[in-house]
C-alpha positions as CSV (number, residue, x, y, z in Angstrom):
1,M,20.4,-19.7,-0.3
2,S,20.3,-17.9,-4.2
3,S,21.7,-15.3,-4.9
4,S,19.3,-13.4,-4.8
5,E,17.9,-13.7,-1.8
6,F,21.2,-13.4,0.2
7,R,21.5,-10.1,-1.7
8,Y,17.7,-8.8,-0.1
9,A,18.9,-9.9,3.4
10,C,21.8,-8.4,3.0
11,L,20.3,-5.1,2.3
12,E,17.5,-6.0,4.9
13,Q,20.6,-6.4,7.6
14,Q,22.1,-2.6,6.1
15,S,19.0,-0.9,6.4
16,K,19.0,-2.0,10.5
17,F,22.1,-0.8,10.9
18,P,21.7,3.3,9.6
19,H,25.7,3.6,10.9
20,L,27.3,1.2,9.1
21,G,28.7,3.8,7.0
22,D,29.3,6.1,9.3
23,P,33.2,5.5,10.3
24,K,33.5,6.4,13.8
25,F,31.9,3.0,14.7
26,E,34.1,0.7,14.1
27,S,33.3,-2.2,16.5
28,P,34.2,-5.4,14.3
29,L,30.7,-7.3,14.8
30,L,28.9,-3.7,12.1
31,L,32.5,-4.3,10.2
32,G,31.1,-7.7,9.3
33,F,27.7,-6.7,8.9
34,Q,29.9,-3.5,6.0
35,S,31.4,-6.7,4.6
36,I,28.5,-7.9,4.0
37,G,26.6,-5.0,3.0
38,D,29.3,-3.9,-0.3
39,K,29.4,-7.9,-1.0
40,A,25.5,-7.1,-1.8
41,L,26.1,-3.9,-3.4
42,T,28.5,-5.4,-5.7
43,V,25.9,-8.2,-6.8
44,A,23.3,-5.8,-7.1
45,R,25.1,-3.6,-9.6
46,M,26.8,-6.7,-11.3
47,S,23.1,-8.3,-12.0
48,A,22.3,-4.2,-13.6
49,S,25.7,-4.2,-15.4
50,Y,24.0,-7.4,-18.1
51,L,21.0,-7.7,-19.7
52,P,18.9,-11.2,-20.2
53,A,20.5,-13.1,-23.5
54,T,16.1,-13.3,-24.9
55,T,15.1,-12.6,-27.7
56,E,13.6,-9.2,-26.2
57,S,16.7,-7.9,-25.2
58,V,18.3,-8.4,-29.1
59,A,15.0,-6.6,-30.1
60,Q,15.8,-4.1,-28.2
61,A,18.9,-3.2,-29.3
62,L,17.9,-3.3,-32.6
63,E,14.6,-0.4,-31.6
64,A,17.5,1.3,-30.2
65,T,17.9,4.9,-31.5
66,T,21.1,6.1,-32.4
67,P,23.6,2.5,-32.9
68,A,25.7,3.6,-29.4
69,E,23.2,2.6,-27.6
70,S,22.9,-0.5,-29.3
71,I,26.0,-1.8,-29.4
72,S,26.1,-1.0,-25.3
73,I,23.0,-3.1,-25.2
74,L,24.0,-6.0,-27.1
75,Y,27.1,-5.9,-24.8
76,R,25.7,-5.6,-22.3
77,I,23.4,-9.1,-23.6
78,L,27.0,-10.9,-23.6
79,E,28.3,-10.5,-20.1
80,N,25.7,-11.7,-19.1
81,P,26.8,-15.2,-17.3
82,S,23.8,-18.0,-18.3
83,S,25.3,-20.4,-20.7
84,S,22.6,-22.9,-21.6
85,S,22.3,-23.4,-25.2
86,E,18.6,-20.6,-25.7
87,A,21.5,-18.0,-24.2
88,L,24.6,-19.3,-25.8
89,R,21.9,-19.2,-29.2
90,I,21.1,-15.6,-28.0
91,K,24.6,-14.1,-27.4
92,E,25.3,-15.6,-31.1
93,Q,22.7,-13.2,-32.3
94,A,24.1,-10.8,-31.0
95,I,27.5,-10.8,-31.2
96,T,26.5,-11.1,-35.9
97,N,24.7,-7.7,-34.8
98,L,27.3,-6.5,-32.6
99,S,29.9,-7.3,-35.3
100,D,28.0,-5.2,-38.0
101,L,27.6,-2.5,-36.2
102,L,31.0,-1.9,-35.4
103,R,32.0,-2.9,-38.8
104,Q,29.2,0.7,-40.5
105,E,30.6,2.7,-37.5
106,N,34.1,1.9,-39.0
107,R,35.7,1.0,-35.1
108,A,37.8,-1.5,-36.1
109,E,39.8,-1.7,-32.6
110,D,36.4,-2.8,-30.9
111,L,36.2,-5.6,-33.5
112,R,39.8,-6.5,-32.6
113,S,38.7,-6.4,-28.8
114,L,35.2,-7.9,-29.0
115,L,37.4,-11.2,-30.7
116,T,39.2,-11.4,-27.8
117,Q,36.3,-11.2,-24.7
118,L,34.9,-13.6,-26.7
119,R,37.4,-16.8,-25.8
120,P,36.0,-17.7,-22.8
121,F,32.3,-18.0,-25.0
122,F,34.3,-19.5,-27.6
123,S,35.2,-22.3,-24.7
124,L,31.8,-22.9,-23.9
125,I,30.3,-24.0,-28.2
126,P,31.1,-26.1,-30.6
127,K,34.8,-25.5,-32.8
128,A,32.9,-24.9,-36.0
129,K,30.4,-22.0,-34.5
130,T,33.4,-20.2,-32.9
131,A,35.5,-20.8,-36.3
132,K,31.9,-19.2,-38.0
133,I,32.2,-16.6,-35.4
134,V,35.5,-15.5,-35.9
135,R,35.6,-15.3,-39.7
136,G,32.9,-13.0,-39.4
137,I,34.5,-10.6,-37.1
138,I,37.5,-10.8,-39.0
139,D,35.9,-10.0,-42.8
140,A,34.2,-7.0,-40.4
141,V,37.5,-5.6,-40.2
142,A,38.2,-6.4,-43.8
143,K,35.4,-4.1,-44.8
144,I,36.3,-0.6,-42.7
145,P,38.9,0.8,-45.1
146,G,42.8,1.0,-44.2
147,T,43.3,-1.7,-41.9
148,T,45.1,-4.3,-43.6
149,D,47.8,-3.8,-40.8
150,L,45.9,-4.2,-38.1
151,Q,44.1,-7.2,-40.1
152,I,48.0,-8.5,-40.3
153,S,48.6,-8.6,-36.4
154,L,44.6,-9.7,-35.7
155,C,45.7,-13.2,-37.7
156,K,48.6,-12.6,-36.6
157,E,47.3,-12.8,-32.7
158,M,44.6,-15.2,-33.6
159,V,46.5,-17.8,-35.1
160,Q,48.5,-17.8,-31.4
161,W,45.5,-18.7,-30.3
162,T,44.3,-21.9,-32.6
163,R,47.2,-22.9,-31.7
164,S,47.6,-22.7,-28.1
165,E,43.5,-24.6,-27.9
166,K,45.1,-27.0,-31.1
167,R,42.0,-26.1,-33.7
168,T,43.8,-26.9,-36.1
169,F,41.0,-26.4,-38.8
170,L,40.3,-22.7,-37.7
171,R,44.2,-22.1,-37.4
172,Q,44.5,-23.3,-41.1
173,R,41.7,-20.9,-42.2
174,V,43.2,-18.0,-41.2
175,E,46.9,-19.1,-41.9
176,A,45.6,-18.6,-45.6
177,R,43.8,-15.6,-44.7
178,L,47.2,-14.1,-43.1
179,A,49.1,-15.3,-46.6
180,A,46.9,-13.5,-48.5
181,L,47.3,-10.2,-46.7
182,L,50.9,-10.6,-46.6
183,M,50.9,-10.5,-50.3
184,E,48.4,-7.6,-51.0
185,T,51.2,-5.6,-48.6
186,R,54.0,-7.1,-51.2
187,E,55.2,-9.4,-48.3
188,Y,56.0,-12.1,-50.8
189,S,59.0,-14.2,-48.8
190,E,57.2,-14.3,-45.8
191,A,53.4,-15.9,-47.3
192,L,55.5,-17.6,-49.3
193,N,57.5,-19.7,-47.1
194,L,53.8,-20.0,-44.7
195,L,51.9,-21.0,-47.7
196,S,54.2,-24.1,-48.4
197,G,53.9,-25.5,-44.9
198,L,50.1,-24.7,-44.7
199,I,49.8,-26.4,-48.6
200,K,52.0,-30.2,-47.5
201,E,49.7,-29.5,-43.7
202,V,46.7,-29.2,-45.9
203,R,47.6,-32.1,-47.9
204,R,47.2,-34.4,-44.9
205,L,43.8,-33.7,-43.8
206,D,43.2,-33.5,-47.0
207,D,40.7,-30.3,-46.8
208,K,40.1,-30.0,-50.5
209,L,37.5,-27.0,-50.1
210,L,40.6,-25.5,-48.6
211,L,43.5,-26.9,-50.4
212,V,41.7,-25.1,-54.0
213,D,41.6,-21.9,-51.7
214,I,45.5,-22.2,-50.8
215,N,46.0,-23.4,-54.2
216,L,45.2,-20.3,-55.9
217,L,46.5,-18.3,-53.6
218,E,49.8,-19.8,-54.7
219,S,49.2,-19.0,-58.1
220,K,48.4,-15.2,-57.5
221,L,51.3,-15.2,-55.3
222,H,53.5,-16.0,-58.2
223,F,51.9,-14.6,-60.4
224,S,53.1,-11.3,-58.8
225,L,56.0,-12.8,-58.5
226,R,56.9,-13.5,-62.3
227,N,56.8,-17.0,-62.2
228,L,54.2,-18.2,-64.2
229,P,55.5,-22.1,-64.5
230,K,54.5,-22.1,-61.2
231,A,51.4,-19.7,-61.2
232,K,50.0,-22.6,-63.5
233,A,51.0,-25.0,-62.2
234,A,49.4,-24.0,-58.7
235,L,46.3,-22.5,-60.7
236,T,46.3,-26.6,-62.5
237,A,46.3,-28.2,-59.0
238,A,43.5,-25.9,-57.8
239,R,41.4,-27.0,-60.5
240,T,42.0,-30.4,-59.8
241,A,41.0,-30.5,-56.1
242,A,37.9,-28.6,-57.5
243,N,37.4,-31.7,-59.9
244,A,36.9,-33.7,-56.8
245,I,34.0,-31.5,-54.9
246,Y,31.2,-28.5,-54.9
247,V,33.4,-24.9,-55.5
248,P,30.7,-22.2,-54.4
249,P,30.3,-20.1,-58.0
250,A,32.7,-17.4,-56.4
251,Q,35.1,-20.0,-55.8
252,Q,34.7,-20.7,-59.3
253,G,34.0,-17.5,-60.7
254,T,37.9,-16.7,-59.2
255,I,39.4,-19.1,-61.3
256,D,38.0,-18.2,-63.9
257,L,39.7,-15.0,-64.3
258,Q,43.0,-16.3,-62.4
259,S,43.1,-18.0,-65.7
260,G,41.8,-15.7,-67.6
261,I,44.8,-13.4,-66.4
262,L,47.2,-16.2,-67.3
263,H,46.2,-16.8,-70.2
264,A,46.2,-12.6,-71.4
265,E,50.1,-12.5,-70.3
266,E,50.5,-15.3,-72.7
267,K,49.4,-13.0,-75.6
268,D,46.3,-15.3,-75.5
269,Y,43.7,-12.7,-75.7
270,K,40.9,-14.7,-77.1
271,T,40.9,-18.4,-74.6
272,A,42.2,-15.5,-72.1
273,Y,38.8,-13.4,-72.8
274,S,35.7,-16.4,-72.7
275,Y,37.8,-17.7,-68.9
276,F,36.7,-13.7,-68.2
277,F,33.5,-14.4,-69.5
278,E,33.1,-16.8,-67.9
279,A,34.3,-15.3,-64.3
280,F,31.9,-11.8,-65.6
281,E,28.5,-14.6,-65.2
282,A,29.4,-15.9,-62.4
283,F,30.7,-12.7,-60.2
284,N,27.3,-10.9,-62.1
285,A,24.8,-14.3,-60.7
286,L,26.1,-13.5,-57.4
287,E,26.0,-9.3,-57.8
288,D,30.0,-10.0,-56.8
289,P,32.5,-6.6,-56.6
290,Q,34.6,-8.6,-58.6
291,A,32.3,-8.4,-61.8
292,I,34.0,-5.3,-63.1
293,F,37.1,-6.9,-63.1
294,S,36.6,-9.9,-65.3
295,L,34.0,-6.5,-67.2
296,K,36.8,-4.3,-67.7
297,Y,39.6,-7.3,-68.4
298,M,37.3,-8.3,-71.3
299,L,37.2,-5.4,-73.2
300,L,41.6,-5.1,-73.2
301,C,40.8,-8.1,-74.7
302,K,38.9,-7.1,-77.4
303,I,41.7,-4.7,-78.0
304,M,44.5,-6.6,-77.2
305,V,42.9,-8.1,-80.6
306,S,42.4,-5.3,-82.6
307,Q,38.6,-5.4,-82.0
308,A,38.6,-2.1,-80.1
309,D,34.9,-1.5,-82.3
310,D,33.0,-4.7,-79.8
311,V,34.3,-2.4,-77.4
312,A,31.1,0.2,-77.4
313,G,29.2,-3.1,-78.3
314,V,30.0,-4.7,-74.7
315,I,29.6,-1.9,-72.7
316,S,25.6,-1.2,-74.0
317,S,24.7,-5.1,-73.4
318,K,21.9,-5.3,-71.1
319,A,24.9,-6.4,-68.1
320,G,27.1,-3.9,-69.1
321,L,25.1,-0.8,-68.5
322,Q,24.8,-2.6,-64.7
323,Y,28.4,-1.6,-64.1
324,V,29.1,1.1,-66.4
325,G,31.5,3.8,-64.7
326,P,35.1,5.0,-64.2
327,D,35.8,1.8,-65.1
328,L,34.1,1.3,-68.7
329,D,34.9,4.9,-69.3
330,A,38.8,4.0,-69.5
331,M,38.1,1.1,-71.5
332,K,36.5,2.9,-74.1
333,A,38.8,5.9,-74.4
334,V,41.9,3.5,-74.9
335,A,39.5,1.7,-77.6
336,D,38.7,4.8,-79.6
337,A,42.5,6.0,-79.6
338,H,43.9,2.5,-80.9
339,S,40.7,2.3,-83.7
340,K,41.9,6.0,-84.4
341,R,46.3,5.3,-84.4
342,S,46.0,8.0,-82.2
343,L,49.0,7.9,-80.0
344,K,47.9,11.8,-78.3
345,L,44.3,10.2,-77.8
346,F,46.0,6.8,-75.4
347,E,47.6,9.3,-73.2
348,K,45.3,11.6,-72.8
349,A,43.4,8.0,-71.7
350,L,46.0,6.7,-69.5
351,G,46.3,10.1,-67.7
352,D,42.4,10.7,-67.2
353,F,42.2,7.9,-66.4
354,K,45.0,7.0,-64.1
355,A,43.5,5.1,-61.2
356,Q,41.5,2.9,-63.6
357,L,44.2,2.2,-66.2
358,E,48.5,2.4,-64.5
359,E,47.2,1.3,-60.5
360,D,45.5,-1.6,-62.1
361,P,48.7,-4.0,-63.0
362,I,47.1,-6.5,-64.7
363,V,45.9,-3.4,-67.2
364,H,49.0,-1.5,-67.3
365,R,51.3,-3.7,-68.0
366,H,49.6,-5.2,-71.5
367,L,48.8,-0.9,-72.3
368,S,52.1,-0.5,-72.1
369,S,52.5,-3.2,-74.8
370,L,49.6,-2.4,-76.4
371,Y,51.2,1.5,-76.0
372,D,54.5,0.5,-78.2
373,T,53.1,-1.5,-80.7
374,L,51.2,1.3,-81.7
375,L,54.2,4.0,-81.4
376,E,56.7,1.5,-83.4
377,Q,53.2,1.4,-85.9
378,N,52.7,4.9,-86.1
379,L,56.9,5.4,-85.7
380,C,57.2,2.7,-89.1
381,R,54.4,5.3,-91.5
382,L,55.9,8.2,-91.4
383,I,59.6,7.1,-91.7
384,E,58.3,4.9,-94.8
385,P,58.5,7.8,-97.8
386,Y,61.9,9.3,-96.4
387,S,65.2,7.6,-96.7
388,R,67.1,10.5,-94.4
389,V,64.8,12.1,-92.2
390,E,65.2,15.1,-89.2
391,I,64.2,13.2,-85.4
392,L,62.6,16.8,-84.7
393,H,60.1,16.5,-87.4
394,I,59.4,12.9,-86.5
395,A,59.1,13.8,-83.4
396,G,56.4,17.2,-84.1
397,L,54.7,14.4,-86.7
398,I,53.6,12.5,-83.6
399,E,53.5,15.0,-81.2
400,L,56.2,13.2,-78.9
401,P,59.3,14.4,-76.8
402,V,62.1,14.4,-79.1
403,E,64.0,12.1,-76.6
404,H,61.8,10.1,-76.4
405,V,61.4,9.3,-80.6
406,E,65.1,8.7,-80.4
407,K,64.9,6.5,-77.9
408,K,62.3,4.5,-79.2
409,L,64.1,4.8,-82.8
410,S,67.0,3.4,-82.1
411,Q,65.6,0.2,-80.0
412,M,64.0,-0.4,-83.5
413,I,67.2,-0.2,-85.2
414,L,69.0,-2.7,-81.9
415,D,65.2,-4.5,-82.7
416,K,65.5,-5.0,-86.3
417,K,62.9,-3.8,-86.9
418,F,64.1,-1.5,-89.8
419,A,67.3,-1.1,-91.7
420,G,68.5,2.5,-90.6
421,T,71.5,4.6,-87.8
422,L,71.1,7.9,-85.5
423,D,73.4,10.7,-86.8
424,Q,73.2,12.4,-83.9
425,G,75.5,14.8,-84.7
426,A,72.8,16.2,-87.1
427,G,69.7,15.2,-85.7
428,C,68.8,12.4,-88.1
429,L,67.2,9.4,-88.9
430,V,69.5,7.7,-92.5
431,I,67.1,5.1,-93.7
432,F,68.9,2.4,-95.3
433,D,66.6,0.1,-98.0
434,D,65.8,-3.1,-97.3
435,P,69.0,-5.2,-98.2
436,K,68.3,-7.9,-101.0
437,T,68.4,-11.4,-99.8
438,D,70.7,-13.6,-102.9
439,A,69.1,-16.5,-103.9
440,L,71.6,-18.3,-105.5
441,Y,72.9,-20.1,-102.0
442,P,69.5,-21.0,-100.7
443,A,69.1,-22.7,-104.2
444,T,71.8,-24.0,-103.5
445,L,71.8,-25.7,-100.3
446,E,68.5,-27.1,-101.0
447,T,69.8,-29.0,-104.1
448,I,73.1,-30.1,-102.2
449,T,70.2,-31.6,-99.3
450,N,68.4,-33.7,-102.1
451,I,71.3,-34.7,-104.2
452,G,72.1,-36.1,-100.6
453,K,68.6,-37.9,-100.2
454,V,69.2,-39.4,-103.1
455,V,73.0,-40.7,-102.3
456,D,70.4,-42.0,-99.6
457,S,68.1,-44.1,-101.6
458,L,69.8,-45.4,-103.6
459,Y,72.7,-46.9,-101.0
460,V,69.2,-48.2,-99.4
461,R,68.4,-50.1,-102.3
462,S,72.0,-51.4,-103.3
463,A,72.3,-53.0,-99.3
464,K,68.9,-54.7,-100.7
465,I,70.6,-56.6,-104.0
466,M,73.7,-57.2,-102.4
467,A,71.3,-59.2,-99.8
C-alpha cells in the first residue's frame, strides 16, 4: 500500500468513528484507531509542507510578489524527499536562487544555516557539484557587508565537516579562503601556519590552479609582514605554476596587480606602471571592481616619477572616464599639489580624501615618502639664501607647525642633506658653507695606484725575460 492510499484509508476509518476525539472513549480498539488517525494527519501535514521539485515550482518562486514568499517556496522545494535525477537538478537550481535571495536580503545567518541543512543533500550529488554549491554560498555570505567574523567561523565549520567526510579538494579550497580571511583580520601567524601546511599538501597533489591561488596569497601575506624577499619568491612560484596551465583573466590580473605592488615597493615605478596597466585592462574587460584600484595605482606611479601632468590625461581617457569618482579625484588632487610643489595643497588633499588615500595602505606608504621628499625640497629651497635664519620664519613661509619643521630640519642635518646645526636656545638654524674638498689627497692616491700598476707590469716582464 502506498503512503497516499494508507493516508486515505486512515482518514476513512477516522470518519467512521466520530468518538475518536472524545477522551471518555478509551477502549483499546478506539485508541488504536486514534493512533492510526494521528499518523495519517502527520503524513498529510508532511506532504503539505513541501512542494514538488519541478520547474513549475521554481517558476512559482520567481513569480512571487515578495522576496519572503519566494524564499519560503524555495525552502519547501528543498524539503521534497525525492532523490531522482530531475529532482536533484531542480533542487540545485533552487539552492542557487535561494542563496541569491538571502544575499539580497542580507540574511547571512540564514545562509550559514542553509549550508548546514544541505549536508544530507550533499551525499546525493557528485562531489564537484557539492564544492560548487559550498563555495557559492560562502561567496554569497562574503558579499554581505560586515560578515568577516561569520565567514571565518563558517569556513572553520566547513573545514571540520570536509575532514570528517574526507572531501580533500573542497577542504583545500575552503582552507585557502580561510587563510585569506585571516589575513584580512591581521591574524598573520595563524594564516601563515595554515598556508605552510596547505602548500605542501597541494604540491603533492599537483593542483596547479589552486597552487597559483595559494602562492599568490602567500605573497600578499609576506608583503603585509614587510618581508619583500619572501613575497617576491612566492610571486615567482605563482607565475611558474601559472605558466604551465590556463589561468583565468581575473587571476592573471591579480598576479599582475601584485607584481606592480612589489615593483613599486622597490621604487621601480616604470615597471610597476606597466604591470598595473595590464591588470587594469584585464579587470576592465571583466568589469571587476579591482579595476579602480589598478587605475589608482597607475596614477600613483605617474606622480612618483614626477609626471603628475599626465594624470589628467589618463583620467580623461575613454577607459578612465568609466571610473570617475572619489578615488580618481583624490589622485588628481595629489597630482595638482605635486605639480605646484605645495605642501598646503598636499595636506588639504590628504584631509579631504582620507578614505581614498590614508586608508589605502599601498597609496599611504608611497604618499608618505612623496610628502617627505616634497617637504625636504621646499625646506632646502627656503633656507638656501640664508646662513642663519629663525625656525619660526621658515615655518611661517612653509605654513607648517614650528615643532614639525624643527624635527624635519634636525633629521635632514643627521641625514647630511645639508651642513648646519640647530641653535635651540635662540630658535635659529645655522647653515654652514659647503666644505671645500681638498683635491690633493685623491690625486696622491691616484698617482700611487698608477705607480703600483707600472711596477706590477715591469715585474711580469722581467719574469718572462728570466724564464
